[in-house]
FIKEKOL-224815 format. One line per field, with one value per residue (C-alpha): x, y, z. Coordinates in Angstrom, 2 decimals, decimal comma. Example, Ala and Ser with C-alpha at 12.3 -4.5 7.8 and 13.67 -1.06 7.14 Angstrom:
% FIKEKOL-224815
c1 = (12,30;13,67) $
c2 = (-4,50;-1,06) $
c3 = (7,80;7,14) $
This chain:
% FIKEKOL-224815
c1 = (45,64;48,36;48,71;52,08;53,30;54,78;57,41;58,09;61,13;60,68;62,78;62,55;62,42;63,74;64,04;65,56;69,01;71,59;75,32;77,35;74,61;75,73;78,61;80,64;78,20;80,30;83,41;81,26;79,87;82,74;81,32;77,99;79,75;81,96;78,89;77,26;80,24;80,22;76,30;75,88;79,05;80,13;81,62;78,60;80,79;81,40;77,56;77,00;79,30;78,37;75,33;75,09;74,85;72,29;70,12;69,98;67,22;69,46;71,92;69,77;67,63;70,42;72,42;69,46;68,65;72,30;72,02;68,93;69,80;73,11;71,27;69,04;72,12;73,42;70,04;69,58;72,83;71,61;68,00;65,21;63,55;60,36;56,82;56,45;58,55;57,46;59,20;58,14;58,12;61,81;62,23;59,91;62,66;64,79;61,88;61,53;65,36;64,88;62,03;64,16;61,93;65,24;68,90;70,97;72,32;69,00;67,21;69,91;69,86;66,06;66,40;68,91;66,26;63,70;65,85;66,78;63,12;61,83;64,56;63,48;60,01;60,99;58,36;56,19;57,07;55,82;54,42;54,21;51,12;51,29;48,26;45,43;42,42;43,63;40,28;39,14;41,90;40,00;37,18;39,64;41,37;38,18;36,94;40,19;39,87;42,96;42,01;45,31;47,17;47,19;47,85;51,23;51,98;49,25;51,69;49,53;46,36;48,30;50,79;50,12;52,22;50,77;52,23;51,40;52,36;54,38;51,96;49,14;51,17;51,76;47,90;47,35;49,87;47,95;44,56;45,93;47,37;44,41;41,99;44,26;44,78;48,46;51,77;53,23;56,72;58,04;60,17;63,48;62,30;62,23;59,03;55,61;56,20;53,29;50,83;48,91;51,99;53,99;51,76;54,28;57,24;55,04;54,32;58,09;58,94;56,26;58,07;61,28;59,44;57,82;61,52;62,02;61,26;60,31;60,58;57,73;58,42;59,83;58,35;55,11;55,94;53,19;52,41;52,43;49,74;47,28;48,45;48,13;50,71;51,99;50,53;53,75;51,75;50,86;54,25;55,29;51,95;51,87;55,55;54,81;51,47;53,43;55,11;51,72;49,70;49,83;51,90;49,38;51,68;49,01;46,98;50,08;50,87;47,25;47,15;50,39;49,14;45,87;47,89;49,48;52,70;53,90;57,52;59,07;62,74;63,71;66,50;68,18;68,99;66,63;63,68;60,71;59,01;59,49;57,88;54,92;54,23;54,02;50,73;49,08;50,41;49,35;45,75;45,82;44,29;46,74;46,22;47,33;44,28;44,84;46,11;48,73;47,72;45,74;42,08;39,87;37,43;36,08;36,98;34,07;31,42;29,15;29,14;32,12;31,08;30,69;34,36;35,43;33,48;34,70;38,27;38,11;39,35;36,11;32,55;33,07;32,74;33,35;30,52;30,86;30,64;29,79;32,30;35,30;34,97;35,57;38,62;41,33;43,41;40,77;39,82;43,53;44,52;41,48;42,41;46,04;44,51;42,56;39,44;37,14;35,66;33,73;35,01;32,57;31,98;28,87;29,21;32,11;31,94;32,94;36,57;37,11;35,89;38,07;41,10;40,18;39,96;43,43;44,81;43,15;44,04;47,66;48,33;45,46;47,61;46,77;43,15;40,29;38,31;34,73;33,00;29,61;26,98;24,18;20,70;20,65;16,96;17,97;21,17;20,58;23,27;25,86;24,71;25,00;28,51;29,72;28,30;30,01;33,14;33,15;32,59;35,46;37,75;36,72;35,45;33,97;32,20;29,76;27,60;24,18;22,64;19,54;17,73;13,89;13,88;16,21;17,84;19,15;22,65;22,78;21,74;24,20;27,00;25,79;25,44;28,34;30,35;27,49;27,24;25,91;28,47;29,03;26,26;23,97;24,20;24,03;27,02;27,53;31,24;30,22;28,69;26,24;25,59;22,19;21,59;17,78;15,55;12,11;10,83;9,36;12,73;14,37;11,91;13,03;16,69;15,73;14,10;15,72;15,88;12,45;12,25;11,66;14,64;16,87;15,38;16,18;19,75;20,28;18,79;21,13;24,24;24,84;24,27;24,84;22,08;24,21;24,59;20,87;20,06;22,15;20,78;17,13;17,79;19,82;18,97;19,69;21,71;23,14;23,91;21,11;22,21;19,50;20,28;18,84;19,37;22,16;24,04;22,76;19,61;17,62;14,13;15,21;14,23;15,22;17,78;15,92;12,95;14,54;17,19;14,93;12,17;14,62;15,76;12,41;11,65;14,88;13,83;10,60;11,98;14,64;11,94;9,87;12,54;14,26;17,89;20,61;22,74;21,64;21,46;23,12;21,52;23,97;23,32;24,39;23,47;24,38;27,22;29,74;30,55;31,57;28,08;26,27;28,11;27,67;23,88;23,76;25,18;22,78;20,04;21,11;23,30;25,79;27,96;28,12;28,75;30,15;29,77;29,80;32,70;34,94;34,57;36,79;39,73;43,09;42,10;38,75;38,52;37,08;38,57;40,28;37,72;34,97;36,90;37,19;33,43;32,63;35,22;33,44;29,94;27,57;24,80;22,31;24,22;22,46;19,37;17,18;17,30;15,93;17,84;19,31;19,22;15,36;14,70;11,19;9,85;10,74;13,21;15,44;19,10;20,60;23,25;25,50;23,82;26,35;28,49;26,46;23,06;22,62;19,74;17,72;18,53;17,87;14,54;13,69;14,32;11,93;9,23;9,72;9,38;6,25;4,74;5,60;5,54;8,30;11,27;9,74;6,64;8,86;8,72;11,50;12,57;12,93;14,69;17,09;17,98;18,40;20,68;22,80;23,09;22,20;23,44;26,00;25,06;22,22;19,69;20,60;24,26;23,03;20,96;23,90;26,11;23,26;22,82;26,64;26,55;23,78;25,43;28,69;27,39;25,40;22,02;21,44;17,71;17,01;17,63;16,45;12,90;12,58;9,51;9,75;8,93;11,44;14,08;13,36;13,86;16,95;18,56;17,66;19,20;22,50;22,56;23,03;25,94;27,60;26,92;28,85;31,61;32,37;32,64;34,93;37,08;37,00;35,99;35,72;33,88;31,09;31,20;27,44;26,60;28,60;26,51;28,10;26,17;26,43;24,39;24,54;27,02;29,58;28,70;28,58;32,09;33,32;32,13;33,56;37,12;37,00;40,18;42,09;44,50;41,53;40,04;42,30;41,05;44,47;44,89;41,60;42,79;40,00;41,56;42,26;38,55;37,55;39,88;38,48;34,83;35,20;37,47;35,31;32,03;33,61;34,66;31,03;29,41;32,09;31,21;27,37;26,92;29,50;27,74;27,63;30,99;31,53;31,43;30,01;26,97;25,98;22,82;24,69;26,51;25,87;25,48;25,65) $
c2 = (61,75;64,14;67,63;69,21;72,32;71,47;73,02;73,78;74,66;77,11;78,08;81,45;81,93;84,27;87,70;86,83;86,55;88,89;89,35;87,28;84,82;81,28;82,38;79,68;77,03;76,48;75,42;73,16;71,10;71,03;67,90;69,49;72,76;70,81;69,15;72,47;74,12;71,33;71,32;75,09;75,71;78,62;78,36;78,88;81,01;83,41;83,56;84,61;87,41;88,65;91,10;90,88;87,09;87,14;89,24;86,71;84,04;81,29;81,80;83,18;80,09;77,58;79,86;80,31;76,60;75,56;78,02;76,71;73,00;73,60;75,49;72,27;70,17;72,38;72,43;68,87;68,52;70,89;69,78;67,22;67,20;69,46;68,24;70,18;71,69;74,53;76,70;79,98;79,29;78,26;77,43;74,50;72,69;73,00;71,77;68,53;67,97;68,22;65,70;63,24;63,60;64,27;63,96;67,11;66,81;65,81;68,77;71,31;69,94;70,30;74,00;74,91;73,58;75,74;78,78;78,42;77,93;80,77;83,19;82,52;83,75;87,36;90,27;91,62;92,10;91,86;94,38;93,99;95,62;96,47;97,80;97,22;96,60;94,35;92,53;95,35;94,88;92,85;95,51;98,41;96,65;95,86;99,37;100,63;98,14;96,33;92,78;91,22;90,96;88,07;87,59;85,79;85,57;85,68;86,19;87,61;89,72;92,90;91,81;90,49;90,59;91,08;89,74;90,92;93,29;96,26;98,88;96,95;96,87;100,66;101,12;98,77;100,86;103,96;102,30;101,13;104,36;106,37;104,27;104,62;100,85;101,13;101,45;99,52;98,26;97,09;93,98;93,53;90,59;90,14;88,20;87,78;84,74;82,67;83,96;83,11;84,50;81,46;78,85;77,99;77,67;75,52;73,20;72,97;72,29;69,62;67,69;67,93;66,82;63,84;62,22;62,92;60,28;61,71;59,54;59,97;62,71;61,63;64,84;66,50;69,32;72,02;72,62;76,25;75,44;73,66;75,06;71,31;68,53;67,25;63,97;62,13;61,01;64,59;66,13;66,59;68,00;70,56;71,69;72,48;74,23;76,11;78,29;79,73;79,53;81,95;81,06;80,49;81,39;83,11;79,87;77,86;79,49;79,24;75,54;75,01;77,00;74,98;71,69;72,86;74,39;77,13;77,69;78,21;78,16;80,06;78,33;80,59;84,41;86,86;86,76;87,52;84,24;84,40;87,92;86,63;83,83;86,04;87,68;84,26;82,75;85,63;85,11;81,28;79,74;79,03;75,25;73,31;72,81;69,20;66,39;63,99;61,23;63,51;64,22;61,05;63,34;61,38;58,12;58,52;59,20;56,39;52,81;51,16;47,74;48,74;50,08;46,65;44,75;46,81;47,14;50,79;53,73;55,82;55,04;56,19;54,51;55,53;54,19;52,59;54,31;52,77;51,56;51,75;55,48;54,20;52,60;50,21;53,11;54,64;51,63;50,62;54,14;54,24;50,72;51,92;54,89;52,60;53,22;51,13;51,88;49,88;49,29;50,23;46,79;47,92;47,97;45,33;41,70;38,84;38,54;42,16;42,16;39,16;40,91;43,73;41,20;39,80;43,28;44,20;40,95;41,04;44,32;45,15;47,18;47,44;48,10;46,33;46,75;46,09;45,39;46,52;44,25;45,91;44,43;43,23;42,18;42,38;40,12;37,79;35,52;38,16;39,09;35,45;35,10;38,18;37,02;33,58;35,30;37,29;34,20;32,44;35,32;35,66;39,18;40,14;43,45;44,10;47,19;46,19;48,91;49,19;46,44;46,52;43,11;40,44;37,97;34,49;35,99;38,33;35,80;33,33;35,98;37,09;33,73;31,83;30,56;31,45;29,04;28,44;29,10;26,73;28,26;28,22;31,87;32,55;34,03;35,58;36,23;38,35;41,88;43,69;47,33;47,68;51,07;51,82;54,76;53,10;51,59;48,40;47,58;48,27;45,78;43,06;43,56;43,66;40,32;36,90;35,43;33,98;30,24;29,05;30,89;29,36;25,95;26,47;27,57;24,44;22,17;23,52;23,28;27,09;26,83;24,19;23,20;24,60;28,09;28,27;27,29;30,35;32,67;31,78;33,67;36,61;39,71;39,87;42,91;43,92;47,41;49,44;52,73;55,33;57,00;60,30;63,01;61,21;60,94;58,40;56,45;58,22;58,85;62,38;61,61;63,97;62,57;64,39;62,07;58,97;58,18;58,45;56,51;53,65;53,81;53,26;50,60;48,78;48,85;47,38;44,57;43,74;43,14;41,09;38,80;38,64;39,25;38,97;41,96;45,35;46,23;49,45;52,25;54,54;57,72;58,53;61,37;65,11;64,64;67,25;69,37;68,60;69,98;67,62;64,81;65,96;66,18;62,56;61,47;63,65;62,06;58,58;57,31;54,53;55,30;57,60;56,83;59,37;59,28;62,39;64,18;61,26;61,74;64,86;63,27;61,99;58,32;58,58;56,34;59,01;61,69;64,84;66,70;65,45;66,28;69,84;70,14;68,58;70,75;73,85;72,85;74,51;72,88;74,20;72,55;69,10;67,79;64,73;62,41;59,24;56,29;54,13;50,58;51,15;53,55;52,13;52,43;56,15;55,84;58,82;59,51;62,75;64,07;67,11;69,69;72,33;71,93;69,13;68,82;65,04;65,66;67,46;65,15;61,99;63,44;64,06;60,35;59,18;61,56;60,25;56,54;57,37;59,41;57,02;53,26;53,13;55,21;55,77;57,43;60,34;63,38;63,68;66,89;65,73;62,35;64,45;66,52;63,64;61,78;65,02;66,25;63,29;60,23;62,03;59,24;57,64;55,48;52,44;52,59;52,93;49,81;47,92;48,79;47,85;44,39;43,86;44,67;42,28;39,51;40,03;39,87;36,51;38,17;37,88;36,88;40,38;41,87;38,98;38,96;42,74;44,33;47,93;49,50;47,45;48,32;51,92;51,52;49,42;52,03;54,82;52,94;52,72;56,69;56,34;53,74;56,00;59,13;57,45;56,11;59,57;61,22;58,48;58,85;62,71;63,05;66,88;66,67;65,08;67,15;68,08;64,44;63,70;61,73;62,38;61,13;63,63;65,08;68,49;67,40;68,10;71,71;71,82;70,63;72,96;75,82;74,61;74,22;77,44;79,35;76,45;74,13;71,57;74,01;72,02;68,51;67,25;67,56;66,11;62,64;60,35;59,81;63,59;64,32;61,67;63,32;66,65;65,70;63,54;65,77;68,77;66,97;66,01;69,81;70,81;68,55;69,68;73,34;72,92;70,09;70,76;69,21;65,77;66,06;63,26;59,64;56,21;57,08;60,09;60,64;60,12;56,98;53,28;52,62;48,82) $
c3 = (-24,83;-24,29;-25,60;-26,52;-28,29;-31,65;-33,90;-37,42;-39,44;-42,35;-45,36;-47,00;-50,81;-53,65;-52,28;-49,16;-50,54;-49,28;-49,81;-47,27;-46,56;-45,51;-43,23;-41,71;-43,03;-46,11;-43,92;-41,95;-44,89;-47,50;-49,32;-49,99;-51,11;-53,41;-55,04;-55,26;-56,91;-59,58;-60,26;-60,48;-62,37;-60,02;-56,49;-54,15;-51,99;-54,86;-55,57;-52,07;-52,16;-55,61;-55,78;-59,56;-59,42;-56,67;-58,68;-61,44;-60,94;-62,45;-59,60;-56,83;-56,56;-56,16;-53,93;-51,57;-51,72;-50,69;-47,73;-46,54;-47,02;-45,05;-42,43;-42,01;-41,61;-38,98;-37,13;-37,08;-35,12;-32,43;-31,59;-32,55;-35,91;-36,03;-36,46;-39,68;-42,48;-44,88;-47,23;-49,03;-52,85;-53,64;-49,88;-50,46;-52,14;-49,00;-46,91;-49,32;-49,02;-45,12;-45,29;-47,26;-50,27;-52,34;-51,56;-51,71;-55,26;-56,81;-55,12;-56,22;-59,85;-59,81;-58,34;-61,03;-63,79;-62,00;-62,05;-65,72;-66,77;-64,54;-65,74;-69,30;-68,55;-68,93;-68,88;-66,15;-62,43;-58,88;-56,47;-52,76;-51,05;-47,43;-45,49;-42,95;-45,12;-47,97;-47,81;-50,10;-52,55;-55,23;-55,27;-55,54;-58,40;-60,29;-59,89;-61,37;-64,36;-63,40;-64,24;-65,60;-62,39;-59,87;-56,19;-56,26;-52,47;-49,93;-47,01;-44,03;-43,40;-44,32;-46,80;-50,31;-53,55;-56,94;-60,35;-63,86;-66,59;-65,28;-66,64;-64,85;-61,61;-61,86;-62,23;-59,37;-57,27;-58,02;-57,12;-53,95;-52,74;-54,01;-52,05;-48,80;-48,59;-47,92;-49,51;-52,51;-53,04;-56,43;-56,07;-58,02;-60,09;-63,89;-64,40;-63,00;-60,83;-59,35;-61,79;-65,14;-66,97;-65,85;-67,44;-70,24;-67,53;-65,59;-68,41;-69,22;-65,54;-65,53;-68,04;-65,89;-62,65;-64,60;-64,50;-60,74;-58,17;-54,63;-51,54;-49,07;-46,54;-43,18;-41,83;-43,25;-45,70;-46,25;-50,01;-51,12;-53,48;-50,97;-47,55;-46,40;-46,10;-49,48;-50,80;-52,12;-55,26;-55,91;-55,52;-59,39;-59,98;-57,24;-57,73;-61,36;-60,47;-57,83;-60,56;-61,69;-58,54;-55,49;-52,39;-49,55;-46,78;-44,55;-44,77;-44,22;-40,99;-39,77;-40,54;-38,51;-35,55;-35,79;-35,69;-32,47;-33,73;-31,30;-32,31;-35,91;-36,68;-39,83;-41,66;-44,12;-44,46;-42,74;-40,28;-42,65;-42,08;-38,39;-38,23;-40,46;-37,99;-34,88;-35,40;-36,23;-33,16;-31,00;-32,22;-31,52;-28,41;-25,57;-25,74;-29,00;-31,16;-32,22;-29,77;-30,42;-32,59;-34,95;-35,37;-36,08;-37,94;-41,04;-39,36;-37,04;-39,61;-40,54;-39,63;-38,18;-38,97;-42,59;-42,54;-41,21;-43,66;-46,60;-45,27;-45,83;-43,58;-44,14;-44,76;-48,29;-51,61;-55,25;-57,38;-60,70;-64,11;-67,39;-69,85;-67,51;-66,66;-63,18;-64,44;-63,30;-62,41;-60,25;-58,21;-57,82;-56,51;-54,27;-52,86;-52,29;-50,19;-47,96;-49,92;-52,22;-55,75;-58,20;-61,69;-64,36;-66,08;-67,98;-71,84;-71,73;-72,72;-70,51;-71,97;-71,47;-67,74;-67,08;-68,34;-65,93;-63,09;-63,81;-63,70;-60,47;-58,69;-59,92;-57,94;-55,69;-53,24;-49,72;-50,27;-52,07;-55,02;-56,22;-59,58;-60,76;-61,98;-64,15;-64,72;-68,13;-69,16;-72,72;-72,23;-69,19;-70,47;-69,97;-66,58;-65,62;-67,16;-65,26;-61,99;-62,40;-63,45;-60,25;-58,17;-59,93;-59,33;-55,75;-56,03;-52,66;-53,40;-56,10;-56,73;-58,17;-60,37;-62,58;-61,09;-60,89;-59,05;-57,86;-60,55;-60,18;-61,42;-58,40;-55,96;-57,35;-56,55;-53,32;-51,59;-53,25;-50,21;-47,87;-44,92;-41,28;-38,53;-35,66;-33,64;-36,56;-37,53;-41,27;-42,86;-46,40;-47,53;-50,35;-50,13;-52,46;-52,52;-54,11;-55,61;-55,51;-55,64;-55,36;-52,20;-53,87;-55,50;-52,02;-50,36;-52,80;-51,84;-48,16;-48,27;-48,59;-52,14;-53,38;-52,20;-55,99;-57,17;-54,63;-55,26;-59,00;-58,21;-56,17;-58,85;-61,46;-59,30;-59,00;-55,22;-52,83;-50,30;-47,48;-49,32;-50,06;-46,54;-45,37;-48,20;-47,02;-43,62;-45,08;-47,25;-50,89;-50,03;-46,69;-48,00;-49,61;-51,19;-51,58;-55,10;-55,19;-57,87;-59,54;-62,80;-65,42;-64,66;-62,07;-60,70;-59,61;-55,96;-53,09;-50,59;-47,73;-48,39;-49,74;-47,27;-44,33;-45,95;-46,84;-43,42;-42,03;-44,59;-43,70;-39,88;-40,64;-42,77;-40,35;-37,77;-40,23;-41,10;-37,75;-39,18;-36,84;-38,32;-39,04;-42,82;-43,68;-45,75;-47,74;-49,66;-53,34;-55,78;-55,29;-53,17;-54,46;-51,41;-47,64;-46,77;-48,78;-47,44;-43,85;-44,60;-45,72;-42,38;-40,53;-42,60;-41,11;-43,82;-42,78;-45,73;-48,82;-52,63;-54,87;-58,54;-61,06;-59,41;-59,99;-63,79;-63,73;-62,61;-64,03;-63,19;-64,86;-68,28;-70,30;-72,63;-71,73;-73,85;-71,69;-68,48;-69,62;-70,23;-66,71;-64,92;-66,49;-65,53;-63,03;-61,14;-63,83;-66,73;-66,66;-68,31;-68,44;-71,48;-72,59;-71,57;-74,39;-72,81;-71,94;-74,76;-75,47;-71,85;-71,36;-68,65;-68,08;-67,55;-66,43;-68,64;-69,36;-71,16;-71,56;-74,61;-76,16;-77,97;-76,81;-74,53;-77,16;-79,96;-77,86;-76,83;-80,38;-81,41;-78,62;-79,64;-83,28;-81,92;-80,19;-83,02;-86,00;-86,62;-89,15;-90,30;-93,62;-92,12;-90,54;-92,77;-95,29;-93,95;-90,45;-91,61;-93,51;-90,42;-88,12;-90,61;-91,08;-87,56;-85,21;-86,95;-89,42;-91,69;-93,56;-91,74;-93,71;-92,64;-89,05;-89,46;-90,96;-87,88;-85,61;-87,31;-87,02;-83,41;-82,53;-84,55;-83,04;-79,42;-80,08;-80,43;-84,29;-83,48;-82,18;-85,69;-87,77;-86,47;-85,96;-87,63;-88,99;-85,71;-83,71;-86,47;-85,83;-82,10;-82,35;-84,81;-82,55;-79,64;-81,89;-81,43;-77,56;-77,89;-80,49;-78,47;-75,46;-77,79;-79,27;-75,78;-74,48;-77,55;-77,32;-80,97;-81,17;-84,64;-82,83;-79,63;-80,06;-79,74;-76,53;-73,98;-70,69;-67,65;-64,74;-61,79;-60,56;-57,80;-60,55;-60,74;-56,88;-56,60;-59,28;-57,40;-54,04;-55,47;-57,54;-57,00;-55,69;-57,21;-57,78;-60,27;-62,59;-63,01;-63,69;-59,80;-58,90;-57,91;-56,64;-53,11;-52,94;-53,47;-51,04;-48,33;-49,19;-48,81;-45,79;-43,73;-44,78;-43,65;-40,32;-40,05;-40,91;-38,21;-35,71;-36,24;-36,37;-33,91;-31,18;-28,12;-29,59;-31,53;-33,76;-32,36;-33,19;-30,83;-32,74;-34,98;-38,05;-37,11;-36,35;-32,66;-32,94) $
């Protein structure tokens, strides 16, 4: 693998403008200049000679863009293209033009609108702080009571820019100089750019960006917001957020050096960016940090055969979430990113699920998708109908959840199409990821289907004799997922005991049944940070499955109100509550506690059920309180709605033969369905009743991304989260386990 130094071309931003910039570039590119004159409304050559106009944001930004863009056109005639492009604030638009994301006129029009919007955000200012010990700056400002200024530009270890109200900037300057941190230089700008005070402007600019179509970059462009290469799908979001977020230039330079960049060419007026690059380069190792072809990183974690069987880039899955919270948009986006997610079919009827399948199979993208199949002891007909539907639509991947044993419906799906190869090896063409937390349930999935069940399926024509013959020599699930402290239904197991225990059980069952292929064991629950994902692989997981963290994403099929609550949660903000589907048996689900009273109210209903035989036996004061705060309607109305639901779903007998105690249970179970519905709908009048399944991984992820662009759930796309966790996990393992690095032969990967 060859190593070579790499290069980057960088573009300065507003503040770099100076009288006379552009020089002979205007004569070299007359067509672009004519277009610029028409779009700006003022000759660009005049702009670059007029100090007054260059001091006006409306004109300074388009003038700087034109000079940077023309400098790029000249540079590409002189030398090969660079390996990376980057621009400081406004300069990012010249970099995107150079990468082919926008043509010259499109980019200039966008820059003009940006300048107009930012010019209207008058008030406040910016202050450059230059010094040796700027790591002390936050503490100095806090001690001085200056809490309404933001870091706007993090340019270098010794140079940052603050934005905020002018009086507060003056107070900040006094605090900095008084503490001996360095000197302060007010900047000649009319607003507090790249700060919280640009939120309205950022929202207005987001509307403009929503109408712009960006082509994928031909050369990676480093985002000011993330200090990482732009994801083409996130370009509009990040360019809007850029107005109110700091420019992470110090991290951008460090990233480029870490990727092997050893030279930068600054295209535009001045040498500020070149000077900022030099100390970063001086501290870099002599050999480029990354070889040509990139870093395999996350592609080396987990089981290679798993990745091949599931058609995914990484040993990573996004688990299903009830009622389409893991939505069509979510699994489609994952599929197009080379990953796989499971659609949350729980709570939908057969026709609704079939409509989802038509949508997914019409445009599956380059990746694949999976569906979930829930155990339905109270509605086995629907479970069987869904399994049959999956076979008919040739679904190849199913996540099985909530099972306490193997059912005929699940076996029908798993072994439809199974056969013996020419050499007699049994082959199953469909994959089941069985989520389990109890060894006895795991053992049922690790074994072949019971012979009597196979015989019955053959007798009714659900499996052929050949399919049953192959099934008799294969496990019900080839991929067992250890579900630890997870959202929703949980036994609150510890992953540190559960994953190794199931791996040992897997090894014993493989020997007992003499399987020809290794069963994979994955991990789910608590995976909210790269460190947690790395720990799962160290424990021996062949793959990981995320859940809670995918709810607070743009793709999740729940309400913005729920996403806001989730994005504000900490690891302590969950509670255990009774499970609605198994209410009478005391099973538990893990739910969000912060901002909702659901856990307490659901627990009260379970206590009432165990204490009283009928609703009428419940003391009148308690009945009144439940009807007023929990049900928000009379018990009689709840029962009417319950009856209607069971009749509409073909289970009228359930309510017709219900005795008073059973009626109370069914009415109480209505509350659980209602609490889910109001949360999905985002009905703020019922926020106290929101049932939101989540585990502590949500809070861990929130803390991990605090202070970054992903603090805003609107930017937490599911594939972005996957990359953050998997690349981060690879980095964690590389740092802490350098002798073994990351390979298919390491302790946390499959050696077969």
